[in-house]
gemmi code that builds the backbone of each chain (N, CA, C; Angstrom):
import gemmi

chains = {
    "A": [
        ("MET", (19.693, -24.044, -1.957), (19.406, -23.239, -3.276), (19.187, -21.424, -2.407)),
        ("ALA", (20.223, -20.867, -2.720), (20.772, -19.293, -1.810), (19.456, -18.607, -2.850)),
        ("VAL", (18.676, -17.951, -2.053), (17.880, -17.000, -3.120), (17.931, -15.712, -2.403)),
        ("THR", (17.392, -14.379, -3.296), (17.063, -13.031, -1.965), (15.953, -12.690, -2.279)),
        ("VAL", (16.031, -12.117, -0.865), (14.778, -11.757, -0.588), (14.780, -10.144, 0.159)),
        ("SER", (14.298, -9.875, -0.870), (13.685, -7.505, -0.725), (12.879, -7.510, 0.254)),
        ("ILE", (13.183, -7.163, 1.699), (12.383, -7.031, 2.823), (11.833, -5.380, 2.753)),
        ("PRO", (10.547, -5.110, 2.925), (9.658, -4.367, 2.928), (10.347, -3.072, 4.091)),
        ("THR", (9.964, -2.274, 4.515), (10.493, -1.316, 4.652), (10.466, -1.342, 6.962)),
        ("ILE", (9.511, -1.332, 6.936), (9.198, -1.379, 7.864), (9.873, -2.929, 8.559)),
        ("LEU", (9.958, -4.129, 8.284), (10.289, -5.679, 8.585), (12.032, -5.255, 8.610)),
        ("ARG", (12.499, -4.717, 8.150), (14.031, -3.995, 7.970), (14.834, -3.563, 9.457)),
        ("THR", (13.522, -3.660, 10.269), (14.337, -3.910, 11.544), (14.903, -4.846, 12.354)),
        ("HIS", (14.092, -6.110, 11.728), (14.288, -7.457, 11.444), (16.181, -7.982, 10.592)),
        ("THR", (16.416, -7.096, 10.167), (17.491, -7.188, 9.850), (18.475, -6.387, 9.509)),
        ("GLY", (18.778, -5.649, 10.855), (20.031, -4.309, 10.498), (19.621, -3.303, 9.925)),
        ("GLY", (18.695, -2.918, 8.612), (18.157, -2.197, 7.973), (18.836, -2.360, 6.816)),
        ("GLU", (19.114, -4.457, 6.243), (18.934, -3.952, 4.868), (17.977, -4.648, 4.113)),
        ("LYS", (17.919, -4.003, 2.832), (17.100, -3.498, 2.180), (16.329, -5.419, 1.483)),
        ("GLN", (17.626, -5.997, 1.631), (17.947, -7.534, 1.021), (18.450, -7.827, 1.942)),
        ("VAL", (18.194, -9.088, 1.816), (18.703, -10.431, 3.092), (18.931, -11.756, 1.806)),
        ("GLN", (19.975, -12.449, 2.076), (19.956, -13.511, 1.180), (19.425, -14.816, 2.079)),
        ("ALA", (19.063, -16.134, 1.667), (18.376, -16.654, 2.316), (17.897, -18.288, 1.765)),
        ("ARG", (18.434, -19.541, 2.228), (18.664, -20.443, 1.412), (17.371, -21.439, 1.891)),
        ("GLY", (16.751, -22.620, 0.818), (16.052, -23.019, 0.885), (15.246, -23.934, -0.419)),
        ("ALA", (14.896, -24.962, -0.445), (13.964, -25.509, -2.010), (12.568, -25.231, -1.921)),
        ("THR", (12.374, -24.932, -0.425), (10.455, -24.137, -0.503), (10.208, -23.028, 0.283)),
        ("LEU", (9.343, -22.388, -0.450), (8.787, -21.704, 0.376), (9.114, -21.252, 2.187)),
        ("ALA", (8.559, -22.551, 2.579), (8.905, -22.685, 3.897), (9.813, -22.731, 4.520)),
        ("GLU", (11.148, -23.237, 3.790), (12.443, -23.791, 4.181), (13.781, -22.283, 4.134)),
        ("VAL", (12.474, -21.955, 3.110), (13.415, -20.405, 2.772), (13.354, -19.291, 4.254)),
        ("ILE", (11.774, -19.366, 4.463), (11.276, -18.968, 5.591), (12.073, -19.164, 6.798)),
        ("ASP", (11.615, -20.718, 7.561), (12.735, -20.435, 8.284), (14.208, -20.860, 8.613)),
        ("ASN", (14.849, -20.617, 7.004), (16.141, -20.401, 7.640), (15.780, -18.397, 7.163)),
        ("LEU", (15.429, -18.171, 6.779), (15.189, -16.140, 7.706), (15.145, -15.991, 8.952)),
        ("GLU", (14.418, -17.181, 9.363), (13.801, -16.846, 10.554), (15.270, -17.001, 11.853)),
        ("ALA", (15.728, -18.058, 11.313), (16.964, -18.744, 12.075), (18.247, -17.170, 11.798)),
        ("ASN", (17.633, -16.510, 10.708), (18.966, -15.823, 10.753), (18.588, -14.063, 11.356)),
        ("HIS", (17.078, -13.689, 11.279), (16.888, -12.594, 11.380), (15.584, -12.918, 12.401)),
        ("GLY", (15.207, -13.152, 13.180), (13.908, -13.841, 14.129), (13.103, -12.721, 14.306)),
        ("GLY", (12.027, -13.504, 14.350), (10.805, -12.131, 14.411), (9.688, -12.157, 12.496)),
        ("LEU", (10.435, -12.252, 11.830), (10.340, -12.379, 10.118), (9.197, -13.382, 10.372)),
        ("LYS", (9.578, -14.265, 10.620), (8.366, -15.925, 10.179), (6.446, -14.929, 10.723)),
        ("ALA", (7.089, -14.685, 12.110), (5.153, -14.094, 12.561), (4.927, -13.252, 11.570)),
        ("ARG", (5.257, -12.564, 11.172), (4.805, -11.795, 9.702), (4.674, -12.002, 8.968)),
        ("LEU", (5.196, -13.444, 8.616), (4.349, -14.083, 7.270), (3.424, -15.236, 7.801)),
        ("VAL", (3.852, -15.965, 8.318), (2.714, -17.490, 8.917), (1.977, -17.099, 10.321)),
        ("LYS", (0.892, -17.296, 9.577), (-0.137, -17.713, 11.173), (-0.471, -19.365, 10.510)),
        ("GLU", (0.071, -20.440, 11.962), (-1.171, -21.462, 11.847), (-0.772, -22.449, 10.545)),
        ("GLY", (0.541, -22.278, 9.581), (1.342, -22.870, 8.705), (0.652, -22.857, 7.990)),
        ("THR", (-0.079, -21.559, 7.416), (-0.394, -20.609, 6.097), (0.708, -19.669, 6.080)),
        ("LEU", (0.201, -18.451, 4.931), (0.603, -17.281, 4.287), (-0.606, -16.154, 5.162)),
        ("HIS", (-0.436, -15.245, 6.077), (-1.202, -14.587, 6.433), (-2.118, -14.217, 5.233)),
        ("ARG", (-3.212, -13.729, 5.849), (-3.967, -13.394, 4.430), (-4.111, -12.541, 3.575)),
        ("PHE", (-3.043, -11.376, 4.235), (-2.514, -10.122, 3.802), (-1.290, -9.998, 3.368)),
        ("VAL", (-0.779, -10.579, 3.275), (0.501, -11.150, 2.823), (0.727, -11.616, 1.527)),
        ("ASN", (1.468, -10.474, 0.770), (1.695, -11.269, -0.987), (3.005, -11.546, -0.474)),
        ("VAL", (3.552, -12.849, -1.010), (4.836, -13.109, -1.372), (5.093, -13.847, -2.552)),
        ("TYR", (5.857, -13.251, -3.350), (6.238, -13.281, -4.831), (7.306, -14.179, -4.893)),
        ("VAL", (7.989, -15.184, -5.418), (8.929, -15.783, -6.143), (9.411, -14.919, -7.761)),
        ("ASN", (9.927, -14.061, -7.776), (9.942, -13.404, -9.151), (9.275, -13.203, -9.506)),
        ("ASP", (8.344, -13.417, -10.265), (6.590, -12.288, -10.858), (5.764, -13.141, -10.733)),
        ("GLU", (5.807, -14.079, -9.751), (4.839, -14.845, -9.488), (4.658, -14.538, -7.826)),
        ("ASP", (2.892, -14.879, -7.884), (2.423, -14.507, -6.343), (2.374, -16.120, -5.945)),
        ("VAL", (3.329, -16.477, -4.800), (3.404, -17.603, -4.662), (1.440, -18.561, -3.990)),
        ("ARG", (0.261, -17.567, -3.929), (-0.759, -18.134, -3.491), (-0.671, -18.854, -5.014)),
        ("PHE", (-0.461, -18.549, -5.997), (-0.530, -19.643, -7.505), (0.601, -20.473, -7.399)),
        ("ALA", (1.465, -20.559, -6.801), (2.333, -21.184, -6.828), (2.626, -22.723, -5.677)),
        ("GLY", (1.536, -22.712, -5.245), (1.653, -23.723, -4.311), (1.888, -23.222, -2.765)),
        ("GLY", (1.821, -21.606, -2.478), (1.655, -21.240, -1.224), (3.198, -21.414, -0.766)),
        ("LEU", (3.180, -22.130, 0.553), (4.619, -21.915, 0.959), (5.138, -23.449, 0.779)),
        ("ASP", (4.733, -24.778, 0.103), (5.038, -25.446, -0.813), (5.627, -24.742, -1.849)),
        ("ALA", (5.783, -23.952, -2.183), (6.167, -23.007, -3.925), (8.356, -23.527, -3.485)),
        ("ALA", (7.917, -24.000, -5.039), (9.334, -24.596, -4.960), (10.263, -23.515, -5.371)),
        ("ILE", (11.620, -23.806, -4.918), (12.604, -22.173, -4.789), (13.277, -22.737, -5.818)),
        ("ALA", (14.404, -22.032, -6.610), (15.555, -22.549, -7.536), (16.920, -22.001, -7.210)),
        ("ASP", (17.865, -21.557, -7.158), (19.178, -21.211, -7.215), (18.979, -19.556, -7.479)),
        ("GLY", (19.155, -18.427, -7.451), (18.868, -17.530, -7.786), (17.958, -16.710, -7.482)),
        ("ASP", (17.002, -16.997, -7.396), (15.521, -16.640, -7.636), (15.200, -15.263, -6.316)),
        ("ASN", (14.489, -14.326, -6.723), (14.232, -12.838, -6.271), (12.930, -13.974, -5.403)),
        ("VAL", (12.325, -13.129, -4.034), (11.835, -13.389, -3.532), (10.922, -11.970, -2.390)),
        ("THR", (10.067, -11.496, -2.627), (9.393, -10.571, -2.683), (8.600, -10.554, -1.338)),
        ("ILE", (8.658, -9.635, -0.265), (7.374, -9.694, 0.168), (6.723, -8.006, 0.406)),
        ("LEU", (5.678, -8.131, 0.221), (4.718, -6.773, 0.102), (3.088, -7.090, 0.776)),
        ("PRO", (2.865, -6.018, 1.825), (1.419, -6.222, 2.226), (0.166, -6.247, 1.119)),
        ("ALA", (-0.558, -6.863, 1.472), (-1.771, -6.753, 0.314), (-2.675, -5.278, 0.520)),
        ("VAL", (-2.769, -4.692, -0.892), (-3.225, -3.265, -0.455), (-5.142, -3.573, -0.612)),
        ("ALA", (-5.619, -3.346, -0.027), (-7.317, -3.812, 0.181), (-8.030, -2.948, 0.835)),
        ("GLY", (-9.379, -2.343, 0.666), (-10.093, -2.010, 1.067), (-11.268, -2.190, 0.940)),
        ("GLY", (-12.849, -1.074, 2.124), (-13.527, -1.619, 1.333), (-14.598, -0.236, 1.227)),
    ],
    "B": [
        ("MET", (-11.649, 27.408, -8.974), (-11.960, 26.254, -7.941), (-12.308, 25.080, -7.435)),
        ("ILE", (-11.752, 24.144, -7.211), (-11.963, 22.179, -7.268), (-12.963, 22.184, -6.387)),
        ("PRO", (-14.126, 21.630, -6.695), (-14.932, 20.858, -6.052), (-14.186, 20.169, -4.631)),
        ("GLY", (-14.592, 20.098, -3.603), (-14.566, 18.557, -2.676), (-12.644, 19.495, -2.304)),
        ("ARG", (-12.683, 20.383, -2.910), (-11.074, 21.170, -2.045), (-11.274, 21.913, -0.580)),
        ("SER", (-10.188, 21.508, 0.690), (-10.354, 22.184, 1.933), (-9.113, 22.720, 1.950)),
        ("HIS", (-9.424, 23.984, 3.085), (-7.957, 24.955, 2.840), (-7.418, 24.709, 4.552)),
        ("GLY", (-6.599, 24.624, 5.099), (-6.288, 24.730, 6.208), (-4.747, 24.525, 6.782)),
        ("LEU", (-4.579, 25.000, 7.454), (-3.216, 25.437, 7.682), (-2.163, 23.882, 8.760)),
        ("GLY", (-3.058, 23.390, 8.592), (-2.522, 21.674, 9.120), (-3.219, 21.691, 10.825)),
        ("THR", (-3.139, 20.605, 11.567), (-3.204, 20.090, 12.644), (-2.168, 19.374, 13.178)),
        ("VAL", (-1.960, 19.537, 14.469), (-0.769, 19.274, 15.003), (-1.408, 18.207, 15.889)),
        ("CYS", (-0.577, 16.602, 15.636), (-0.982, 15.756, 15.991), (-0.326, 15.533, 17.780)),
        ("PRO", (-0.650, 15.608, 19.537), (-0.548, 16.127, 20.402), (0.771, 14.596, 20.765)),
        ("ALA", (0.219, 13.543, 20.419), (0.929, 12.175, 20.612), (2.272, 12.162, 19.508)),
        ("ARG", (2.216, 12.764, 18.729), (3.987, 12.552, 17.547), (4.465, 13.961, 17.531)),
        ("LYS", (3.536, 14.940, 17.679), (4.225, 16.142, 17.766), (4.693, 16.620, 15.893)),
        ("ILE", (3.460, 15.600, 14.833), (3.829, 16.361, 13.802), (2.994, 16.981, 12.450)),
        ("VAL", (3.298, 18.174, 12.013), (2.181, 19.011, 12.005), (1.412, 17.670, 10.464)),
        ("ILE", (0.618, 17.777, 10.295), (-0.205, 16.157, 9.429), (-1.118, 17.490, 7.967)),
        ("VAL", (-0.782, 17.485, 7.744), (-1.333, 18.100, 5.964), (-1.049, 17.326, 4.789)),
        ("LEU", (-2.227, 17.101, 3.624), (-1.474, 16.781, 2.472), (-1.137, 17.782, 1.585)),
        ("ARG", (0.061, 18.387, 1.214), (-0.131, 19.015, -0.012), (0.238, 18.659, -1.613)),
        ("ILE", (-0.651, 18.791, -2.519), (-0.697, 17.659, -3.329), (-0.688, 18.673, -4.601)),
        ("ARG", (-0.342, 18.031, -5.897), (-0.538, 19.049, -7.280), (-1.846, 18.552, -7.411)),
        ("GLU", (-2.255, 20.229, -8.094), (-3.844, 20.002, -8.664), (-3.925, 19.161, -9.773)),
        ("ASP", (-2.810, 18.620, -10.329), (-3.103, 17.771, -11.609), (-2.911, 16.435, -11.393)),
        ("LEU", (-2.756, 15.911, -9.978), (-2.303, 14.889, -9.799), (-3.861, 14.116, -8.830)),
        ("VAL", (-4.340, 15.681, -8.007), (-6.153, 15.706, -8.165), (-6.891, 15.004, -8.975)),
        ("ASP", (-6.770, 15.829, -10.155), (-7.711, 15.739, -11.505), (-7.541, 14.010, -12.068)),
        ("ALA", (-6.237, 14.057, -11.646), (-5.646, 12.739, -12.262), (-6.856, 11.375, -11.483)),
        ("MET", (-6.638, 11.720, -10.121), (-7.517, 10.426, -9.163), (-8.929, 10.950, -9.415)),
        ("VAL", (-9.668, 11.832, -9.877), (-10.771, 12.231, -10.032), (-11.595, 11.443, -11.521)),
        ("ALA", (-10.358, 11.729, -12.040), (-10.510, 11.175, -13.486), (-10.605, 9.469, -13.437)),
        ("HIS", (-9.842, 8.665, -12.540), (-9.896, 7.596, -12.733), (-11.467, 6.885, -11.712)),
        ("ALA", (-11.792, 7.931, -10.450), (-12.503, 7.403, -9.958), (-13.803, 7.849, -10.428)),
        ("ARG", (-14.000, 8.310, -11.329), (-15.315, 8.871, -12.469), (-15.159, 7.331, -13.922)),
        ("ARG", (-13.605, 7.678, -13.718), (-13.981, 6.457, -14.953), (-14.572, 4.635, -14.418)),
        ("ASP", (-13.899, 4.652, -13.447), (-14.862, 2.910, -12.680), (-16.195, 3.334, -12.252)),
        ("HIS", (-16.595, 4.196, -12.345), (-17.345, 4.487, -10.871), (-18.646, 3.248, -11.763)),
        ("PRO", (-19.632, 2.751, -11.507), (-19.768, 2.749, -9.689), (-18.716, 1.537, -9.294)),
        ("ASP", (-18.349, 0.987, -9.681), (-17.151, -0.037, -9.088), (-15.750, 1.080, -8.465)),
        ("GLU", (-15.220, 0.600, -7.029), (-14.255, 1.288, -6.349), (-12.854, 1.273, -7.512)),
        ("ALA", (-12.676, 2.610, -7.761), (-10.836, 2.905, -8.233), (-10.212, 3.096, -7.028)),
        ("CYS", (-8.862, 2.352, -7.260), (-7.817, 2.437, -6.662), (-6.157, 2.408, -7.131)),
        ("GLY", (-5.571, 3.503, -6.662), (-4.062, 3.615, -6.973), (-3.032, 4.348, -6.054)),
        ("ILE", (-1.833, 4.579, -6.367), (-1.644, 4.872, -5.218), (-0.541, 6.467, -6.309)),
        ("LEU", (-0.130, 7.510, -5.383), (0.429, 8.472, -5.892), (1.783, 7.907, -5.207)),
        ("ALA", (3.063, 8.531, -6.265), (4.801, 7.858, -5.541), (5.157, 8.714, -5.154)),
        ("GLY", (6.372, 8.993, -4.345), (7.399, 10.025, -4.273), (8.189, 9.498, -4.061)),
        ("PRO", (9.015, 10.826, -3.661), (10.680, 10.266, -3.176), (10.907, 9.920, -2.068)),
        ("GLU", (11.452, 8.098, -1.920), (10.869, 7.984, -0.177), (11.854, 9.005, 0.298)),
        ("GLY", (10.264, 8.905, 1.942), (10.751, 9.678, 3.015), (10.233, 11.424, 2.799)),
        ("SER", (10.064, 11.617, 1.597), (9.736, 13.005, 1.509), (8.549, 13.426, 1.499)),
        ("GLY", (7.712, 12.568, 1.671), (6.344, 12.854, 1.536), (5.429, 13.730, 0.747)),
        ("GLU", (6.234, 13.830, -0.204), (5.754, 14.682, -1.508), (5.629, 13.958, -2.872)),
        ("PRO", (3.938, 13.408, -2.822), (3.282, 12.793, -3.943), (3.325, 13.122, -5.214)),
        ("GLN", (4.798, 12.596, -6.151), (4.665, 13.437, -7.713), (4.027, 12.950, -8.630)),
        ("ARG", (3.662, 11.922, -8.625), (3.274, 11.035, -10.343), (1.938, 10.082, -9.760)),
        ("VAL", (1.098, 9.562, -10.667), (-0.195, 9.119, -10.313), (-0.172, 7.167, -11.001)),
        ("ILE", (-0.124, 6.352, -9.946), (-0.055, 5.532, -11.154), (-1.369, 5.084, -10.311)),
        ("PRO", (-2.260, 4.803, -11.323), (-4.066, 3.793, -11.554), (-3.380, 2.570, -11.586)),
        ("MET", (-3.989, 1.687, -10.423), (-4.159, 0.480, -10.068), (-5.471, -0.140, -10.356)),
        ("LEU", (-5.207, -1.436, -11.293), (-6.633, -2.423, -11.308), (-6.908, -2.855, -10.005)),
        ("ASN", (-8.929, -2.741, -10.333), (-8.830, -2.871, -8.529), (-9.097, -4.713, -9.347)),
        ("ALA", (-8.976, -5.363, -8.215), (-9.020, -6.997, -8.557), (-9.917, -7.479, -8.467)),
        ("ALA", (-10.869, -6.496, -7.265), (-12.180, -7.048, -6.785), (-13.154, -6.636, -7.864)),
        ("ARG", (-13.225, -5.547, -8.507), (-14.311, -4.949, -9.711), (-15.595, -5.150, -9.139)),
        ("SER", (-15.587, -4.288, -7.578), (-16.908, -4.036, -7.023), (-17.134, -2.609, -6.463)),
        ("PRO", (-18.612, -2.651, -6.270), (-18.568, -1.161, -6.060), (-18.699, -0.577, -4.486)),
        ("THR", (-18.175, -2.165, -3.652), (-17.694, -2.060, -2.043), (-16.569, -2.437, -1.524)),
        ("TYR", (-15.414, -2.927, -2.690), (-14.441, -3.358, -2.102), (-13.411, -3.186, -3.001)),
        ("TYR", (-11.858, -3.100, -2.840), (-10.705, -2.382, -3.804), (-10.121, -3.857, -3.113)),
        ("GLU", (-9.197, -4.138, -4.429), (-7.931, -4.672, -3.607), (-6.789, -4.529, -5.314)),
        ("PHE", (-5.803, -3.788, -5.045), (-4.804, -3.903, -5.785), (-4.408, -5.489, -6.201)),
        ("ASP", (-4.473, -5.950, -7.894), (-3.947, -7.002, -8.446), (-2.831, -7.184, -8.837)),
        ("SER", (-2.514, -8.439, -7.153), (-0.898, -8.824, -6.658), (0.084, -8.786, -7.954)),
        ("THR", (0.025, -8.788, -9.100), (0.911, -9.039, -10.092), (1.541, -7.784, -9.736)),
        ("GLU", (0.107, -6.798, -10.514), (0.468, -5.108, -11.276), (1.116, -4.598, -10.051)),
        ("TRP", (0.896, -4.855, -8.962), (1.449, -4.513, -7.145), (2.821, -4.662, -7.055)),
        ("ASN", (3.390, -6.380, -7.696), (4.784, -6.780, -7.784), (5.811, -5.647, -8.315)),
        ("ALA", (5.229, -5.380, -9.550), (5.781, -5.124, -10.885), (6.272, -3.488, -10.161)),
        ("VAL", (4.753, -2.747, -10.277), (4.924, -1.018, -9.499), (5.419, -1.471, -8.369)),
        ("TYR", (5.461, -2.076, -7.873), (6.614, -1.863, -6.322), (8.102, -2.098, -6.590)),
        ("ARG", (8.182, -2.736, -7.566), (9.706, -3.030, -7.964), (10.422, -1.871, -8.680)),
        ("GLU", (9.423, -0.831, -9.518), (9.967, -0.012, -10.552), (9.941, 0.772, -9.635)),
        ("MET", (8.901, 1.404, -8.009), (9.452, 2.594, -6.968), (10.866, 1.779, -6.878)),
        ("THR", (10.517, 0.841, -6.064), (11.853, 0.482, -5.356), (13.237, 1.292, -6.144)),
        ("ALA", (12.854, 1.027, -7.860), (14.532, 1.076, -8.270), (14.467, 2.631, -8.581)),
        ("LYS", (13.318, 2.980, -8.428), (13.721, 5.157, -8.741), (13.482, 5.504, -7.018)),
        ("ASP", (13.730, 4.352, -5.898), (13.484, 5.449, -4.451), (12.606, 5.829, -4.216)),
        ("GLU", (11.661, 5.436, -5.092), (10.109, 5.847, -4.024), (9.416, 5.161, -3.844)),
        ("GLU", (8.614, 6.207, -3.182), (7.370, 4.826, -2.262), (5.610, 5.130, -2.434)),
        ("PRO", (5.334, 4.739, -2.047), (3.289, 4.752, -2.416), (3.621, 6.509, -0.686)),
        ("VAL", (2.923, 7.416, -1.324), (3.001, 8.589, -0.230), (1.135, 8.538, -0.088)),
        ("VAL", (0.555, 7.978, -1.268), (-0.504, 8.290, -1.106), (-0.844, 6.809, -1.390)),
        ("ILE", (-2.844, 6.175, -0.785), (-3.088, 5.170, -1.512), (-4.061, 5.839, -1.599)),
        ("TYR", (-4.811, 5.820, -2.518), (-6.282, 6.362, -2.791), (-6.861, 4.950, -3.290)),
        ("HIS", (-8.570, 5.292, -2.884), (-9.369, 4.432, -3.661), (-10.469, 5.381, -3.133)),
        ("SER", (-11.691, 4.902, -4.027), (-13.172, 5.665, -4.258), (-14.359, 4.750, -3.200)),
        ("HIS", (-14.946, 5.739, -2.513), (-16.420, 5.418, -2.631), (-17.702, 5.605, -3.201)),
        ("THR", (-18.002, 4.885, -3.512), (-19.172, 4.761, -4.998), (-20.438, 5.528, -4.589)),
        ("ALA", (-20.729, 4.979, -3.003), (-22.457, 5.336, -3.265), (-22.163, 5.479, -1.116)),
        ("THR", (-20.967, 5.703, -0.501), (-20.897, 6.261, 0.578), (-20.103, 7.361, 1.014)),
        ("GLU", (-19.920, 7.923, 2.142), (-19.019, 8.699, 2.449), (-17.988, 8.460, 2.310)),
        ("PRO", (-16.953, 9.946, 1.284), (-15.702, 9.340, 1.755), (-14.647, 9.174, 2.963)),
        ("TYR", (-15.310, 8.191, 3.530), (-14.969, 8.328, 5.148), (-14.280, 6.649, 5.518)),
        ("PRO", (-13.466, 6.558, 6.006), (-12.702, 4.742, 5.705), (-13.499, 4.155, 6.359)),
        ("SER", (-13.320, 3.098, 5.796), (-14.779, 2.191, 6.197), (-13.793, 1.172, 7.404)),
        ("ARG", (-14.420, 0.535, 8.041), (-13.731, -0.603, 9.394), (-12.639, -1.016, 8.271)),
        ("THR", (-12.734, -1.912, 7.125), (-12.329, -2.717, 6.300), (-10.976, -1.426, 6.333)),
        ("ASP", (-10.985, -0.353, 5.958), (-9.995, -0.078, 5.330), (-9.131, 0.429, 6.512)),
        ("ILE", (-9.709, 0.285, 7.968), (-9.110, 0.593, 8.675), (-8.058, -0.664, 9.266)),
        ("ALA", (-8.644, -1.905, 9.049), (-8.583, -2.862, 9.299), (-6.874, -3.175, 8.600)),
        ("ARG", (-7.417, -2.894, 6.844), (-5.885, -3.294, 5.913), (-4.762, -2.428, 6.446)),
        ("ALA", (-5.732, -1.803, 6.671), (-4.339, -0.117, 6.499), (-3.228, -0.388, 8.059)),
        ("GLN", (-3.680, -1.370, 9.294), (-3.420, -1.370, 10.601), (-2.436, -2.916, 9.976)),
        ("GLU", (-2.773, -3.781, 9.187), (-1.781, -4.606, 8.694), (-0.729, -4.028, 7.514)),
        ("TYR", (-0.925, -3.065, 6.904), (-0.153, -2.515, 5.354), (0.925, -1.966, 6.998)),
        ("ALA", (0.453, -1.470, 7.481), (1.938, -0.492, 8.230), (2.639, -1.588, 8.814)),
        ("GLN", (2.720, -2.437, 9.369), (3.682, -3.615, 9.116), (4.896, -4.423, 8.440)),
        ("PHE", (4.391, -3.512, 7.375), (5.325, -4.123, 6.160), (5.864, -2.573, 5.849)),
        ("LEU", (4.726, -1.716, 5.216), (5.613, -0.789, 4.738), (5.325, 0.611, 5.704)),
        ("ALA", (5.775, 2.136, 5.105), (5.421, 3.667, 6.181), (4.073, 3.812, 5.919)),
        ("PRO", (3.304, 3.700, 6.620), (2.307, 4.341, 6.983), (1.519, 5.238, 5.227)),
        ("PRO", (0.808, 5.124, 4.910), (0.660, 6.313, 3.779), (0.018, 7.649, 3.996)),
        ("HIS", (-0.568, 8.683, 3.363), (-1.783, 9.056, 3.798), (-3.106, 7.802, 3.039)),
        ("TYR", (-4.115, 8.842, 3.532), (-5.196, 7.801, 2.487), (-6.328, 8.791, 2.112)),
        ("VAL", (-6.237, 8.859, 0.571), (-6.996, 9.519, -0.158), (-8.406, 8.958, -0.432)),
        ("LEU", (-9.283, 9.920, -0.171), (-10.203, 8.621, 0.036), (-11.127, 9.937, -0.959)),
        ("ILE", (-12.120, 9.460, -2.541), (-12.643, 10.267, -3.493), (-14.311, 9.635, -3.434)),
        ("GLY", (-14.996, 10.561, -3.141), (-16.225, 9.980, -2.944), (-17.215, 10.116, -4.300)),
        ("THR", (-18.145, 9.476, -4.750), (-18.455, 10.014, -6.720), (-20.009, 9.527, -6.423)),
        ("ARG", (-20.264, 9.769, -5.283), (-21.883, 9.495, -5.214), (-22.630, 10.292, -5.772)),
        ("ASP", (-22.329, 11.976, -5.975), (-22.556, 13.039, -6.754), (-21.743, 13.215, -7.933)),
        ("PRO", (-23.005, 12.725, -9.247), (-22.694, 13.089, -10.303), (-21.490, 13.819, -10.635)),
        ("GLU", (-22.166, 15.488, -10.271), (-21.560, 16.767, -10.581), (-20.313, 17.296, -9.853)),
        ("ARG", (-20.348, 16.359, -8.775), (-19.170, 17.166, -7.357), (-18.915, 16.202, -6.316)),
        ("HIS", (-17.680, 16.145, -6.964), (-16.836, 14.723, -6.212), (-16.702, 15.285, -4.421)),
        ("GLU", (-16.045, 14.276, -3.597), (-16.225, 14.866, -2.295), (-14.196, 14.543, -2.068)),
        ("LEU", (-13.751, 14.822, -1.866), (-11.687, 14.180, -1.713), (-11.472, 14.642, -0.529)),
        ("ARG", (-11.164, 13.924, 0.453), (-10.805, 13.581, 2.349), (-9.578, 12.820, 1.888)),
        ("SER", (-8.010, 13.483, 3.012), (-7.297, 12.354, 3.464), (-7.185, 12.392, 4.471)),
        ("TYR", (-6.371, 11.108, 5.115), (-6.566, 10.778, 6.548), (-5.265, 9.717, 6.391)),
        ("ARG", (-4.913, 9.902, 8.016), (-3.861, 9.375, 8.121), (-4.656, 8.299, 9.416)),
        ("ILE", (-4.193, 6.652, 8.698), (-5.123, 6.040, 9.451), (-3.421, 4.999, 10.574)),
        ("LEU", (-3.494, 5.675, 12.019), (-2.165, 5.113, 12.792), (-2.930, 4.028, 13.603)),
        ("ASP", (-2.283, 2.325, 14.083), (-3.127, 1.999, 14.856), (-4.609, 2.032, 15.190)),
        ("GLY", (-5.155, 1.831, 14.510), (-6.266, 1.745, 13.848), (-7.241, 3.025, 14.294)),
        ("GLU", (-6.736, 4.052, 14.761), (-7.333, 5.903, 14.695), (-7.081, 6.275, 13.675)),
        ("VAL", (-8.633, 7.254, 13.474), (-8.295, 7.940, 11.790), (-8.068, 9.238, 12.274)),
        ("THR", (-7.181, 9.953, 11.840), (-6.905, 11.070, 11.711), (-7.512, 12.146, 10.691)),
        ("GLU", (-8.711, 12.719, 10.471), (-8.683, 13.531, 8.647), (-7.678, 14.382, 8.885)),
        ("GLU", (-6.740, 14.679, 7.800), (-6.004, 15.767, 7.816), (-6.538, 16.713, 6.756)),
        ("PRO", (-5.961, 18.124, 7.007), (-6.424, 19.310, 5.463), (-5.513, 18.483, 4.601)),
        ("VAL", (-5.937, 19.273, 2.877), (-6.218, 18.748, 1.500), (-5.161, 20.323, 1.052)),
        ("ASP", (-3.788, 20.512, 0.532), (-3.697, 21.913, 0.447), (-3.335, 21.551, -1.355)),
        ("VAL", (-4.340, 22.155, -1.989), (-4.402, 21.785, -2.593), (-3.034, 22.865, -4.234)),
        ("VAL", (-1.934, 22.190, -4.662), (-1.240, 23.528, -5.367), (-1.287, 23.666, -6.774)),
        ("PRO", (-1.742, 24.659, -7.208), (-2.133, 25.120, -8.298), (-0.628, 24.607, -9.304)),
        ("THR", (-1.130, 23.876, -10.560), (-0.213, 23.829, -11.415), (-0.593, 24.121, -12.870)),
    ],
}
model = gemmi.Model(1)
for chain_id, residues in chains.items():
    chain = gemmi.Chain(chain_id)
    for i, (resn, *xyz) in enumerate(residues, 1):
        res = gemmi.Residue()
        res.name, res.seqid = resn, gemmi.SeqId(i, " ")
        for name, pos in zip(("N", "CA", "C"), xyz):
            atom = gemmi.Atom()
            atom.name, atom.element = name, gemmi.Element(name[0])
            atom.pos, atom.b_iso = gemmi.Position(*pos), 0.0
            res.add_atom(atom)
        chain.add_residue(res)
    model.add_chain(chain)
structure = gemmi.Structure()
structure.add_model(model)
structure.setup_entities()
């Protein structure tokens, strides 16, 4: 499954400045492992102790993966994956 | 005269050698304040978007506070994705992220500082505008940079429209 991953500005240091990169995988966890293999350093920004960081939002197309199985979310060919910080405060 | 408006020529942050000041159109200020008043006593939150790298806020995007709380705010994650995509398509970024404090002074809370540090690992650090609505007659408006856990207040230069 080939997907397009949109990379937020600061993380582009890991992708040679590319805004979007291609990755492969049948689940989000596999896509992130594939990203890490080609763009070292990305995984640690997204995953901690086997789950997504609390304040990172990852979307598959329009859906926040928190509501679609998290790292186990299924990925289909041609999907768009977007990474954003959660925006919150008190 | 706008209540809460402050004047100044900007201060120089010695470590970074950049002049920090937020220049912002009066109609954008009015829109943020109106949003904060509308959602009071819950916190209101939103974005001022502008061209990437320009530092110039051009349009206001009021966001839903998914927490619907008087002490906490969180962008609705689905709305945030749609708004971010629209901004990216226009080569825009969040120049300002604003929210209101409805019962306390408009100074970043410990939670605000912690979340700002996480945000800065993903997107360029914005100006953080806080709007205080504890006084029903007179709002307070302040702007801050939050870098490496350090809060620096900056002058707000309101440009009449």
